[in-house]
N, CA, C and O of each residue as an XYZ file, in Angstrom:
548
protein
N       0.830     -1.194      0.000
C       0.000      0.000      0.000
C       0.875      1.260      0.000
O       0.599      2.210     -0.732
N       1.909      1.262      0.806
C       2.787      2.418      0.886
C       3.479      2.664     -0.455
O       3.657      3.812     -0.864
N       3.861      1.603     -1.125
C       4.522      1.713     -2.419
C       3.613      2.403     -3.445
O       4.080      3.228     -4.229
N       2.346      2.074     -3.441
C       1.386      2.681     -4.362
C       1.263      4.175     -4.095
O       1.252      4.972     -5.033
N       1.170      4.563     -2.824
C       1.039      5.972     -2.470
C       2.275      6.749     -2.896
O       2.152      7.855     -3.424
N       3.460      6.197     -2.680
C       4.674      6.920     -3.049
C       4.806      7.032     -4.571
O       5.336      8.025     -5.070
N       4.329      6.026     -5.313
C       4.371      6.111     -6.764
C       3.454      7.213     -7.271
O       3.819      7.930     -8.203
N       2.267      7.367     -6.678
C       1.338      8.379     -7.173
C       1.860      9.786     -6.899
O       1.670     10.679     -7.725
N       2.508     10.000     -5.765
C       3.085     11.314     -5.473
C       4.261     11.570     -6.401
O       4.443     12.689     -6.883
N       5.061     10.539     -6.654
C       6.226     10.692     -7.518
C       5.825     10.998     -8.960
O       6.597     11.620     -9.690
N       4.635     10.573     -9.382
C       4.218     10.805    -10.759
C       3.605     12.190    -10.973
O       3.340     12.570    -12.114
N       3.378     12.942     -9.914
C       2.820     14.284    -10.023
C       3.924     15.246    -10.449
O       5.036     15.207     -9.923
N       3.599     16.109    -11.409
C       4.570     17.116    -11.851
C       4.958     17.993    -10.662
O       4.096     18.353     -9.861
N       6.241     18.344    -10.532
C       6.676     19.199     -9.409
C       5.919     20.522     -9.332
O       5.625     21.001     -8.237
N       5.601     21.115    -10.477
C       4.886     22.393    -10.477
C       3.487     22.238     -9.879
O       2.991     23.144     -9.208
N       2.853     21.092    -10.123
C       1.531     20.829     -9.550
C       1.654     20.599     -8.051
O       0.841     21.108     -7.280
N       2.643     19.852     -7.637
C       2.848     19.582     -6.214
C       3.093     20.871     -5.436
O       2.519     21.069     -4.365
N       3.937     21.741     -5.967
C       4.207     23.021     -5.305
C       2.954     23.888     -5.291
O       2.692     24.574     -4.303
N       2.182     23.868     -6.367
C       0.962     24.683     -6.399
C      -0.082     24.159     -5.413
O      -0.809     24.948     -4.809
N      -0.165     22.843     -5.245
C      -1.101     22.272     -4.266
C      -0.682     22.654     -2.846
O      -1.527     23.003     -2.022
N       0.600     22.589     -2.562
C       1.100     22.994     -1.237
C       0.836     24.474     -1.014
O       0.425     24.876      0.074
N       1.070     25.285     -2.038
C       0.870     26.726     -1.928
C      -0.603     27.081     -1.724
O      -0.917     27.932     -0.892
N      -1.507     26.446     -2.465
C      -2.934     26.773     -2.332
C      -3.475     26.284     -0.998
O      -4.376     26.900     -0.427
N      -2.929     25.178     -0.498
C      -3.351     24.684      0.813
C      -2.813     25.600      1.920
O      -3.468     25.787      2.945
N      -1.638     26.158      1.714
C      -1.113     27.165      2.645
C      -2.024     28.391      2.651
O      -2.303     28.954      3.709
N      -2.486     28.801      1.476
C      -3.423     29.927      1.387
C      -4.706     29.612      2.155
O      -5.225     30.461      2.879
N      -5.211     28.395      1.995
C      -6.410     27.986      2.731
C      -6.196     28.112      4.241
O      -7.050     28.645      4.948
N      -5.082     27.633      4.722
C      -4.769     27.703      6.151
C      -4.664     29.150      6.628
O      -5.248     29.508      7.651
N      -3.934     29.974      5.903
C      -3.749     31.377      6.309
C      -5.055     32.159      6.249
O      -5.376     32.903      7.176
N      -5.816     31.997      5.158
C      -7.108     32.670      5.048
C      -8.036     32.239      6.186
O      -8.703     33.070      6.803
N      -8.070     30.945      6.452
C      -8.977     30.425      7.483
C      -8.641     30.989      8.855
O      -9.536     31.423      9.581
N      -7.380     30.988      9.215
C      -6.974     31.537     10.510
C      -7.345     33.016     10.589
O      -7.889     33.474     11.594
N      -7.047     33.758      9.522
C      -7.320     35.198      9.509
C      -8.804     35.505      9.623
O      -9.210     36.323     10.448
N      -9.611     34.854      8.800
C     -11.045     35.162      8.749
C     -11.741     34.749     10.042
O     -12.547     35.507     10.583
N     -11.437     33.563     10.534
C     -12.135     33.107     11.737
C     -11.610     33.787     13.010
O     -12.350     33.924     13.984
N     -10.370     34.203     13.008
C      -9.857     35.007     14.131
C     -10.575     36.359     14.154
O     -10.998     36.835     15.207
N     -10.702     36.966     12.972
C     -11.420     38.233     12.878
C     -12.878     38.075     13.281
O     -13.425     38.932     13.976
N     -13.512     36.995     12.856
C     -14.909     36.755     13.210
C     -15.063     36.634     14.722
O     -16.004     37.175     15.304
N     -14.133     35.922     15.352
C     -14.202     35.738     16.805
C     -13.987     37.060     17.551
O     -14.627     37.314     18.571
N     -13.084     37.896     17.035
C     -12.760     39.157     17.708
C     -13.784     40.255     17.414
O     -13.938     41.179     18.212
N     -14.474     40.168     16.301
C     -15.493     41.135     15.870
C     -14.940     42.520     15.560
O     -15.706     43.458     15.342
N     -13.628     42.655     15.538
C     -12.984     43.898     15.116
C     -11.703     43.514     14.374
O     -10.958     42.637     14.811
N     -11.465     44.177     13.261
C     -10.310     43.838     12.435
C      -9.043     44.440     13.040
O      -8.965     45.642     13.291
N      -8.061     43.579     13.265
C      -6.761     44.007     13.779
C      -5.699     43.740     12.711
O      -5.986     43.181     11.653
N      -4.488     44.145     13.008
C      -3.398     43.996     12.046
C      -3.079     42.529     11.743
O      -2.777     42.192     10.598
N      -3.141     41.660     12.744
C      -2.793     40.250     12.552
C      -3.555     39.573     11.426
O      -2.932     39.007     10.527
N      -4.882     39.612     11.445
C      -5.631     38.996     10.341
C      -5.330     39.620      8.974
O      -5.313     38.913      7.966
N      -5.096     40.910      8.932
C      -4.769     41.545      7.652
C      -3.454     40.994      7.104
O      -3.348     40.684      5.918
N      -2.462     40.876      7.972
C      -1.169     40.322      7.551
C      -1.343     38.890      7.047
O      -0.771     38.517      6.023
N      -2.129     38.092      7.764
C      -2.369     36.708      7.327
C      -3.099     36.656      5.985
O      -2.810     35.796      5.152
N      -4.038     37.571      5.778
C      -4.746     37.619      4.487
C      -3.756     37.939      3.366
O      -3.807     37.319      2.304
N      -2.854     38.901      3.594
C      -1.866     39.244      2.566
C      -0.921     38.075      2.277
O      -0.599     37.820      1.117
N      -0.472     37.360      3.315
C       0.377     36.187      3.090
C      -0.408     35.081      2.373
O       0.126     34.407      1.492
N      -1.668     34.902      2.752
C      -2.522     33.944      2.059
C      -2.693     34.321      0.601
O      -2.683     33.461     -0.280
N      -2.849     35.602      0.354
C      -2.997     36.099     -1.014
C      -1.729     35.822     -1.827
O      -1.816     35.435     -2.993
N      -0.566     36.015     -1.228
C       0.691     35.717     -1.924
C       0.760     34.235     -2.294
O       1.146     33.892     -3.411
N       0.388     33.361     -1.365
C       0.393     31.920     -1.640
C      -0.646     31.574     -2.702
O      -0.404     30.716     -3.551
N      -1.790     32.230     -2.659
C      -2.866     32.011     -3.621
C      -2.431     32.414     -5.031
O      -2.636     31.664     -5.986
N      -1.833     33.592     -5.157
C      -1.370     34.076     -6.458
C      -0.282     33.155     -7.013
O      -0.293     32.821     -8.197
N       0.651     32.747     -6.157
C       1.706     31.827     -6.588
C       1.102     30.519     -7.113
O       1.482     30.036     -8.180
N       0.170     29.959     -6.363
C      -0.468     28.703     -6.767
C      -1.240     28.874     -8.076
O      -1.169     28.020     -8.960
N      -1.963     29.961     -8.193
C      -2.740     30.224     -9.412
C      -1.814     30.359    -10.616
O      -2.091     29.824    -11.689
N      -0.721     31.076    -10.424
C       0.262     31.249    -11.507
C       0.849     29.906    -11.932
O       0.965     29.624    -13.125
N       1.217     29.084    -10.963
C       1.819     27.785    -11.269
C       0.817     26.845    -11.936
O       1.172     26.106    -12.854
N      -0.421     26.874    -11.479
C      -1.440     26.031    -12.111
C      -1.651     26.462    -13.557
O      -1.804     25.628    -14.449
N      -1.656     27.758    -13.777
C      -1.796     28.265    -15.141
C      -0.637     27.852    -16.030
O      -0.830     27.541    -17.205
N       0.577     27.849    -15.469
C       1.759     27.438    -16.231
C       1.747     25.946    -16.538
O       2.362     25.508    -17.510
N       1.055     25.167    -15.719
C       1.053     23.716    -15.912
C       0.046     23.249    -16.964
O       0.057     22.084    -17.362
N      -0.815     24.146    -17.410
C      -1.850     23.794    -18.382
C      -1.290     23.913    -19.794
O      -0.653     24.906    -20.144
N      -1.538     22.893    -20.590
C      -1.153     22.943    -21.999
C      -2.263     23.630    -22.774
O      -3.425     23.234    -22.692
N      -1.903     24.654    -23.521
C      -2.899     25.360    -24.319
C      -3.585     26.457    -23.523
O      -3.128     26.834    -22.444
N      -4.682     26.965    -24.061
C      -5.393     28.061    -23.397
C      -6.113     27.582    -22.129
O      -6.382     26.393    -21.953
N      -6.409     28.529    -21.271
C      -7.129     28.226    -20.031
C      -8.534     27.757    -20.374
O      -9.209     28.343    -21.220
N      -8.964     26.695    -19.708
C     -10.325     26.169    -19.882
C     -11.223     26.851    -18.841
O     -11.025     26.670    -17.639
N     -12.197     27.623    -19.293
C     -13.067     28.371    -18.395
C     -14.223     27.487    -17.916
O     -15.345     27.579    -18.413
N     -13.915     26.628    -16.938
C     -14.927     25.760    -16.343
C     -15.320     26.316    -14.973
O     -14.886     27.402    -14.590
N     -16.137     25.570    -14.247
C     -16.612     26.016    -12.931
C     -15.450     26.333    -11.995
O     -15.472     27.350    -11.302
N     -14.442     25.474    -11.969
C     -13.312     25.694    -11.069
C     -12.539     26.964    -11.427
O     -12.177     27.735    -10.538
N     -12.286     27.184    -12.695
C     -11.533     28.366    -13.123
C     -12.289     29.639    -12.769
O     -11.708     30.585    -12.238
N     -13.567     29.661    -13.059
C     -14.379     30.848    -12.754
C     -14.468     31.063    -11.243
O     -14.297     32.184    -10.764
N     -14.731     30.004    -10.501
C     -14.802     30.118     -9.039
C     -13.453     30.528     -8.462
O     -13.394     31.339     -7.538
N     -12.379     29.978     -8.996
C     -11.040     30.299     -8.505
C     -10.681     31.753     -8.699
O     -10.220     32.412     -7.767
N     -10.887     32.263     -9.905
C     -10.578     33.677    -10.152
C     -11.523     34.601     -9.392
O     -11.114     35.676     -8.956
N     -12.773     34.198     -9.229
C     -13.714     34.994     -8.432
C     -13.245     35.062     -6.984
O     -13.216     36.138     -6.387
N     -12.879     33.915     -6.421
C     -12.372     33.879     -5.048
C     -11.114     34.702     -4.887
O     -10.961     35.411     -3.893
N     -10.209     34.620     -5.851
C      -8.963     35.388     -5.795
C      -9.237     36.885     -5.829
O      -8.675     37.636     -5.032
N     -10.085     37.321     -6.735
C     -10.428     38.752     -6.832
C     -11.098     39.236     -5.547
O     -10.794     40.325     -5.061
N     -12.009     38.431     -4.996
C     -12.672     38.823     -3.749
C     -11.673     38.934     -2.596
O     -11.789     39.827     -1.758
N     -10.698     38.033     -2.553
C      -9.678     38.103     -1.495
C      -8.789     39.334     -1.676
O      -8.372     39.946     -0.693
N      -8.498     39.698     -2.917
C      -7.727     40.928     -3.170
C      -8.504     42.135     -2.658
O      -7.950     43.001     -1.980
N      -9.788     42.184     -2.989
C     -10.630     43.296     -2.522
C     -10.670     43.315     -0.999
O     -10.562     44.379     -0.390
N     -10.824     42.152     -0.382
C     -10.870     42.050      1.076
C      -9.568     42.563      1.698
O      -9.599     43.306      2.679
N      -8.438     42.172      1.133
C      -7.135     42.611      1.655
C      -6.963     44.124      1.521
O      -6.484     44.784      2.443
N      -7.352     44.662      0.379
C      -7.212     46.105      0.148
C      -8.145     46.889      1.070
O      -7.721     47.863      1.692
N      -9.400     46.479      1.164
C     -10.362     47.180      2.033
C      -9.932     47.081      3.500
O      -9.996     48.068      4.233
N      -9.502     45.907      3.923
C      -9.050     45.736      5.301
C      -7.843     46.593      5.619
O      -7.774     47.209      6.682
N      -6.894     46.633      4.703
C      -5.699     47.466      4.891
C      -6.083     48.937      4.945
O      -5.612     49.679      5.806
N      -6.942     49.353      4.021
C      -7.398     50.749      3.999
C      -8.113     51.109      5.296
O      -7.852     52.164      5.874
N      -9.007     50.249      5.754
C      -9.769     50.522      6.973
C      -8.841     50.627      8.185
O      -9.016     51.496      9.040
N      -7.868     49.744      8.247
C      -6.919     49.761      9.367
C      -6.043     51.006      9.296
O      -5.787     51.652     10.312
N      -5.587     51.336      8.100
C      -4.701     52.487      7.894
C      -5.406     53.798      8.242
O      -4.808     54.689      8.846
N      -6.676     53.909      7.858
C      -7.421     55.153      8.086
C      -8.200     55.147      9.395
O      -8.736     56.178      9.802
N      -8.268     53.992     10.060
C      -8.973     53.905     11.331
C     -10.484     53.975     11.206
O     -11.155     54.435     12.130
N     -11.032     53.530     10.088
C     -12.488     53.535      9.872
C     -13.152     52.498     10.767
O     -13.212     51.321     10.411
N     -13.644     52.916     11.911
C     -14.207     52.005     12.902
C     -15.413     51.227     12.386
O     -15.582     50.056     12.727
N     -16.249     51.859     11.571
C     -17.420     51.131     11.074
C     -17.004     49.960     10.197
O     -17.633     48.902     10.236
N     -15.953     50.138      9.406
C     -15.461     49.044      8.562
C     -14.740     48.007      9.418
O     -14.915     46.804      9.225
N     -13.933     48.477     10.362
C     -13.173     47.559     11.216
C     -14.088     46.654     12.042
O     -13.767     45.490     12.281
N     -15.218     47.189     12.473
C     -16.131     46.388     13.309
C     -17.154     45.583     12.503
O     -17.839     44.722     13.056
N     -17.259     45.858     11.209
C     -18.193     45.080     10.382
C     -17.468     44.215      9.348
O     -18.112     43.521      8.561
N     -16.159     44.251      9.347
C     -15.361     43.530      8.351
C     -15.690     42.042      8.318
O     -15.768     41.442      7.247
N     -15.882     41.453      9.490
C     -16.152     40.010      9.560
C     -17.444     39.620      8.841
O     -17.568     38.491      8.368
N     -18.393     40.528      8.756
C     -19.656     40.238      8.074
C     -19.463     40.036      6.572
O     -20.219     39.304      5.933
N     -18.454     40.684      6.025
C     -18.144     40.550      4.604
C     -17.072     39.491      4.360
O     -17.072     38.815      3.331
N     -16.161     39.360      5.319
C     -15.034     38.434      5.160
C     -15.475     36.976      5.159
O     -14.957     36.175      4.382
N     -16.418     36.626      6.012
C     -16.853     35.229      6.106
C     -17.503     34.750      4.789
O     -17.146     33.674      4.309
N     -18.435     35.500      4.193
C     -18.975     35.047      2.900
C     -17.904     34.964      1.806
O     -17.937     34.054      0.978
N     -16.957     35.906      1.799
C     -15.862     35.850      0.829
C     -15.048     34.577      1.044
O     -14.664     33.905      0.087
N     -14.791     34.257      2.305
C     -14.043     33.038      2.635
C     -14.790     31.804      2.111
O     -14.169     30.898      1.557
N     -16.120     31.764      2.284
C     -16.906     30.623      1.790
C     -16.816     30.496      0.267
O     -16.726     29.383     -0.252
N     -16.839     31.608     -0.446
C     -16.681     31.571     -1.903
C     -15.311     31.004     -2.250
O     -15.184     30.159     -3.136
N     -14.285     31.476     -1.544
C     -12.927     31.001     -1.809
C     -12.806     29.500     -1.510
O     -12.203     28.761     -2.288
N     -13.367     29.057     -0.405
C     -13.303     27.636     -0.054
C     -14.056     26.794     -1.098
O     -13.644     25.675     -1.404
N     -15.145     27.325     -1.635
C     -15.862     26.605     -2.699
C     -14.952     26.420     -3.911
O     -14.964     25.362     -4.542
N     -14.166     27.443     -4.238
C     -13.245     27.307     -5.368
C     -12.144     26.295     -5.042
O     -11.711     25.548     -5.919
N     -11.694     26.269     -3.799
C     -10.699     25.271     -3.369
C     -11.301     23.865     -3.519
O     -10.645     22.954     -4.024
N     -12.541     23.702     -3.080
C     -13.208     22.395     -3.155
C     -13.391     21.947     -4.603
O     -13.215     20.768     -4.913
N     -13.744     22.882     -5.495
C     -13.871     22.498     -6.902
C     -12.519     22.090     -7.469
O     -12.443     21.219     -8.336
N     -11.449     22.721     -6.980
C     -10.103     22.339     -7.408
C      -9.742     20.940     -6.963
O      -9.133     20.179     -7.715
N     -10.114     20.602     -5.748
C      -9.880     19.239     -5.253
C     -10.665     18.252     -6.105
O     -10.140     17.207     -6.492
N     -11.912     18.575     -6.396
C     -12.763     17.701     -7.204
C     -12.179     17.516     -8.603
O     -12.101     16.392     -9.099
N     -11.770     18.612     -9.241
C     -11.180     18.538    -10.582
C      -9.879     17.732    -10.529
O      -9.624     16.901    -11.401
N      -9.067     17.977     -9.516
C      -7.805     17.255     -9.373
C      -8.006     15.772     -9.189
O      -7.244     14.974     -9.734
N      -9.018     15.384     -8.430
C      -9.294     13.968     -8.207
C      -9.788     13.287     -9.488
O      -9.584     12.087     -9.670
N     -10.430     14.042    -10.363
C     -10.891     13.484    -11.634
C      -9.712     13.110    -12.530
O      -9.820     12.220    -13.374
N      -8.594     13.793    -12.340
C      -7.427     13.567    -13.196
C      -6.542     12.446    -12.692
O      -5.661     11.985    -13.418
N      -6.758     11.995    -11.456
C      -5.907     10.942    -10.887
C      -6.324      9.581    -11.390
O      -5.721      8.574    -11.019
């Protein structure tokens, strides 16, 4: 059984393996940031920093996945959901940074109301990626 598992990992292209690790890192960072903010009910610097690091991992993974595709990008459910989630996370990071920088208390105290639905959209795109990836195995 162990031999089979090691063969399947060994047959994965390195660029795909790095992109999977990177996107899963983004999932972890986004999740910690969003749920920490939800629990605190006020946006602090920590979650914003985690969102930016998650965004860096997300962009890296998206870039690598795009490089691993032969030919033009296929605009399926996963691609559309993925780019939608990425754009929403960019908006979330920019708005959160702006609110923190300017001290907009109404945004800082309501940020979690917008961040959680954005996180769910992003997780849906992650789940579609897992589903698409499993179809190829």
